[in-house]
C-alpha positions in Angstrom: 20.2 116.7 193.6 17.9 115.6 195.7 17.5 112.2 198.0 14.6 110.4 199.7 16.0 109.7 203.5 14.7 106.2 204.6 15.9 105.9 208.4 18.2 104.2 209.3 20.0 104.3 205.9 20.3 107.9 204.6 21.1 106.8 201.2 22.5 104.0 198.9 26.5 103.9 198.3 28.2 103.5 195.1 31.1 103.9 193.4 29.2 104.5 190.0 26.8 107.7 190.0 23.6 105.7 188.3 24.0 102.7 190.6 21.7 102.6 193.6 22.1 99.6 195.6 19.0 99.5 197.3 16.5 99.6 194.2 16.1 96.3 192.5 15.1 98.5 189.2 18.8 99.4 189.0 19.9 95.9 189.4 20.5 95.9 185.4 23.4 98.6 185.8 25.2 95.4 187.6 26.3 94.7 183.8 27.6 98.2 183.4 30.2 97.7 186.3 33.8 96.6 186.5 33.9 93.5 188.7 36.6 95.5 191.0 34.1 98.4 191.4 31.0 96.0 192.0 32.7 94.0 194.8 34.4 97.0 196.3 30.9 98.9 196.2 29.7 95.7 198.2 33.0 96.1 200.5 31.9 99.8 201.2 28.1 99.0 201.9 29.5 96.4 204.5 32.0 99.1 206.3 29.2 101.2 207.1 27.4 98.5 209.3 29.9 99.5 211.8 29.1 103.3 211.7 29.1 104.5 215.4 30.8 101.4 216.8 34.6 101.5 215.5 36.0 104.9 216.6 38.8 105.4 217.1 39.3 102.8 214.1 37.8 103.4 211.0 34.9 101.7 209.4 36.2 98.5 207.3 34.5 96.1 205.0 35.7 93.1 203.3 34.6 90.5 200.2 36.2 87.3 199.4 35.6 86.3 195.9 36.6 83.1 194.1 36.1 82.6 190.2 33.2 85.0 190.4 31.4 84.2 193.5 31.6 85.6 196.8 32.5 83.1 199.5 32.7 85.5 202.6 31.8 89.0 203.7 32.9 90.9 206.9 33.1 94.1 208.5 34.6 95.5 211.4 31.7 95.4 213.9 33.1 97.0 217.3 36.1 98.7 218.2 38.5 96.1 219.6 36.9 93.0 218.1 37.9 91.3 214.9 38.9 93.6 211.6 37.0 93.3 208.5 39.4 90.8 206.9 39.4 88.4 209.8 35.4 88.7 210.0 35.4 87.9 206.4 37.4 84.9 206.5 35.8 83.6 209.7 32.2 83.8 207.6 33.4 81.5 205.0 31.1 78.3 204.9 32.8 75.2 205.9 32.3 73.8 202.5 34.2 76.5 200.9 37.1 76.8 203.3 39.3 75.0 200.5 38.7 77.9 198.2 40.3 80.5 200.4 43.8 80.1 199.2 43.9 81.9 195.8 40.8 83.8 196.0 40.9 87.7 196.0 39.8 89.8 198.9 38.3 93.3 198.4 38.6 95.6 201.4 38.1 99.2 201.9 41.3 99.9 203.8 44.7 98.8 203.6 45.1 95.7 205.9 46.9 96.5 209.3 50.3 95.6 210.0 50.7 96.1 213.6 49.3 94.6 216.8 47.0 96.7 218.7 43.9 95.0 220.1 44.1 92.2 217.7 47.0 90.6 215.6 47.9 92.2 212.1 45.6 91.4 209.2 48.0 91.6 206.6 50.0 88.6 208.1 46.6 86.6 208.4 46.0 87.1 204.8 49.5 85.8 203.9 48.7 82.7 206.2 45.7 81.9 204.3 47.5 82.1 200.9 45.2 85.1 199.6 45.9 85.2 195.9 45.2 89.0 195.2 44.4 91.9 197.5 42.1 94.8 196.2 42.3 97.8 198.3 40.1 101.4 198.0 42.4 103.6 200.4 46.1 103.5 201.8 45.9 103.5 205.9 47.2 107.1 206.9 47.6 105.6 210.5 51.7 106.0 211.2 52.1 102.2 212.2 50.5 101.0 208.9 50.9 103.6 206.2 51.8 101.2 203.4 53.6 98.7 205.7 50.5 96.3 205.2 50.5 96.3 201.3 54.6 95.6 201.7 53.8 92.9 203.9 51.6 91.5 201.3 53.5 92.1 198.1 56.7 90.8 199.7 55.4 87.4 200.0 54.1 87.5 196.3 50.5 88.6 196.8 49.3 90.7 193.8 47.8 94.2 195.5 45.5 96.8 193.7 44.8 99.7 195.2 42.7 103.0 194.6 39.6 101.2 193.4 36.5 103.3 194.7 39.1 105.6 196.2 37.1 108.8 196.9 34.1 107.2 198.0 36.4 105.1 200.6 37.7 108.5 201.6 34.4 109.7 202.2 33.3 106.5 204.5 36.3 106.9 206.7 36.4 111.1 206.4 36.3 110.9 210.4 39.6 108.7 210.3 41.3 110.4 207.9 40.9 113.8 209.4 42.1 112.6 212.4 45.2 111.1 211.1 45.9 113.7 208.4 44.7 116.7 210.1 45.5 115.7 213.7 42.2 117.1 214.7 38.4 115.5 214.8 36.2 115.7 211.9 33.8 118.5 212.8 30.0 118.5 211.5 28.0 121.7 212.4 24.3 121.3 212.8 21.6 123.7 213.2 17.9 124.0 212.5 16.4 127.7 211.1 13.2 128.7 210.1 11.9 129.6 206.5 12.7 133.3 207.3 16.3 132.4 208.4 15.9 132.4 212.4 17.1 130.0 215.0 15.4 131.2 218.0 13.0 133.9 219.0 14.4 137.2 220.3 13.8 136.3 223.7 16.2 133.3 222.9 13.3 131.1 224.6 13.7 127.2 223.4 11.4 126.7 220.3 10.7 123.6 218.2 11.6 124.2 214.5 11.7 120.8 212.9 9.6 118.0 213.3 9.6 114.5 215.0 11.4 112.5 211.8 14.3 115.2 211.6 14.9 115.0 215.3 15.0 111.3 215.4 17.8 111.7 212.7 19.6 114.0 214.5 19.8 111.5 217.7 20.8 108.9 215.2 23.6 111.1 214.1 24.7 112.0 217.8 25.6 107.9 218.1 27.8 108.2 215.1 30.1 111.2 216.4 32.6 110.9 219.3 31.5 114.1 220.9 29.0 116.8 220.8 29.2 120.5 221.9 27.1 123.7 222.5 28.0 127.2 223.9 27.3 128.4 227.1 23.9 130.4 226.1 22.8 127.4 224.8 23.6 125.3 227.6 22.0 127.7 230.3 18.8 128.7 228.1 17.8 125.5 226.5 19.0 123.1 229.3 19.9 120.2 226.4 20.5 116.8 227.3 22.9 116.3 224.4 22.3 112.5 224.6 20.8 110.0 221.8 17.3 109.0 223.4 15.3 108.5 220.0 17.7 106.2 218.6 19.8 103.2 220.0 23.6 103.5 220.3 26.7 104.7 222.1 26.4 108.2 223.8 28.9 111.0 222.9 30.8 113.1 225.2 28.9 115.9 225.8 31.1 119.3 225.7 29.9 123.1 226.7 32.1 126.0 226.5 31.4 128.2 229.3 34.1 130.9 230.2 32.8 131.4 233.7 31.6 127.7 234.2 28.1 129.0 235.6 26.2 126.3 234.0 23.3 125.6 236.9 24.3 122.2 238.5 20.5 121.1 238.4 20.7 121.2 234.5 20.8 118.2 232.3 24.6 118.3 231.8 24.8 117.3 235.3 22.6 114.2 235.3 25.5 112.0 235.2 23.7 109.9 232.2 27.0 110.5 230.1 30.6 111.9 230.1 30.7 115.7 230.0 33.5 118.6 229.8 33.1 122.0 230.8 35.5 124.1 229.2 36.2 127.1 231.0 38.6 129.7 232.2 38.4 129.1 236.2 39.2 125.6 237.1 40.2 122.0 236.7 38.2 119.5 238.5 36.2 116.2 238.4 32.6 115.9 239.9 30.9 112.6 238.9 30.9 112.5 235.3 31.5 116.1 234.8 35.3 117.1 234.1 36.0 120.8 234.1 38.6 121.8 232.0 40.6 125.3 232.5 41.8 126.8 229.4 42.7 130.2 228.4 39.6 131.9 226.1 41.9 133.5 223.8 41.8 133.4 219.9 43.3 129.8 220.0 40.4 128.4 221.9 38.7 126.1 219.6 42.1 124.7 218.1 43.2 123.9 221.7 40.1 122.2 222.4 40.3 120.1 218.9 44.0 119.3 220.2 42.8 118.0 223.2 40.2 115.9 221.5 42.8 114.4 219.3 45.0 113.8 222.3 41.8 111.8 223.9 41.4 110.1 220.6 38.0 111.4 219.6 37.6 111.2 216.0 34.6 113.4 215.3 32.5 116.4 216.7 29.2 117.6 216.1 28.6 121.3 217.2 25.0 122.0 217.7 24.8 125.6 218.6 24.0 128.1 219.5 24.7 130.8 216.8 27.7 132.4 218.6 30.0 128.8 218.9 28.7 128.0 215.3 29.9 131.3 214.0 33.0 131.0 215.7 33.7 127.8 213.9 32.7 129.2 210.5 34.9 132.0 211.0 37.9 130.0 211.9 37.2 127.7 208.7 37.3 125.0 211.5 34.7 122.9 210.1 34.4 119.9 207.6 30.6 119.5 207.1 27.3 121.2 207.9 23.9 119.9 208.1 21.0 122.6 208.2 17.4 121.9 208.4 14.9 124.4 207.5 11.6 123.9 209.4 8.3 124.8 207.9 7.9 127.7 210.4 8.2 131.4 210.5 8.8 133.6 213.5 9.3 136.9 211.9 12.1 138.0 213.8 14.8 136.5 215.9 18.3 135.6 216.1 19.7 135.1 212.9 20.8 131.6 211.7 24.6 131.1 210.5 25.7 131.8 207.3 28.1 129.4 205.8 31.4 130.5 203.4 33.3 128.5 201.5 30.8 126.0 201.1 29.5 123.3 198.5 25.8 122.3 198.7 26.1 118.6 198.2 22.8 117.2 199.1 19.3 118.6 199.4 16.4 116.1 200.5 13.1 116.5 202.6 11.7 114.9 205.7 8.1 115.5 205.6 7.8 119.3 205.6 11.5 120.0 206.6 14.1 120.4 204.3 17.7 119.3 205.1 20.8 120.9 203.2 24.2 119.1 203.4 27.4 121.4 202.8 30.9 120.5 202.5 33.8 122.9 203.1 35.4 123.5 199.6 38.9 123.2 201.0 38.2 119.6 202.5 40.2 117.1 201.1 37.3 114.5 201.5 34.6 115.6 199.2 31.2 114.3 199.2 30.8 111.7 196.5 27.3 111.3 194.8 25.1 108.4 196.4 27.1 107.8 199.2 25.4 107.7 203.0 26.3 110.7 205.2 
């Protein structure tokens, strides 16, 4: 399949493959959608407005419908602020407040049943006398995990689950991976030449992709909790590993360096973002840089993933180099890979990683660059046609 990328949106979302939300020419397909699917599609679109801002919480969207008319919409904007259901209710116009009782709410994830940064959403829906709640996914978080649904049902609210379930899982694949697999969602990313190399033989830094691709990568960095490179990349390329071409949250920077020998004059020590140096020699903290001592054995990557999970970091993007990327691939420890192929040949050099057990789910072009997205075949959250990355 082929998509045209429109930054900042990668593709339209849908629960129905033939329906593209952003194309007016396809609005006629509304008639072919069941109302529950149509409203949940809208809720999923709203949910993704919170991308990069809600972690470690999920992205959630909500739509309130009264007799075929949407009277309220909302989403979880920022971690610690109102959840989608409350935001939706708050956005109902004063003239429509009397319609809330008895209306149907479409929400992409089970309403929470616990007090965290905010009160339980399930209780708020009961107080508002919502008549019916349609849910895409049950919440895997152990403090919810069906309890929100039970609260609703026990007070007589009609509950329907599983509407656009696969699409909802894809939207919140980071959240589901974090809670069900007890590790962050792992995205591998690299750029390669048309003849299959990621760097010249002398490992000198070489720009393979164009400016549009680079800007997209910076956008991705704002959407993940952490970013990782190996020691060779950190030393030779001196990367900043920050989002400078896209406004947003900076990821935690991580470098895997057995001997902790990255020069202190490099960008990783510029205090522009929190940074971890995983090494075998020392535990220490210097300004924004934290040295974390771990044994560099066969379980190193699993131990780092456990540490990220402990710190409630729900996702990781690995940007190189080849040795580190291949370590993740060989361990089967990856969920998604985003591979750019630039319009450039270098004849010889460092061979690009080769994925195994992967499914090519999306191919598109950014001018003369090709972007391919792969998903691990064993992933419980496969890509669903038409969804955003």
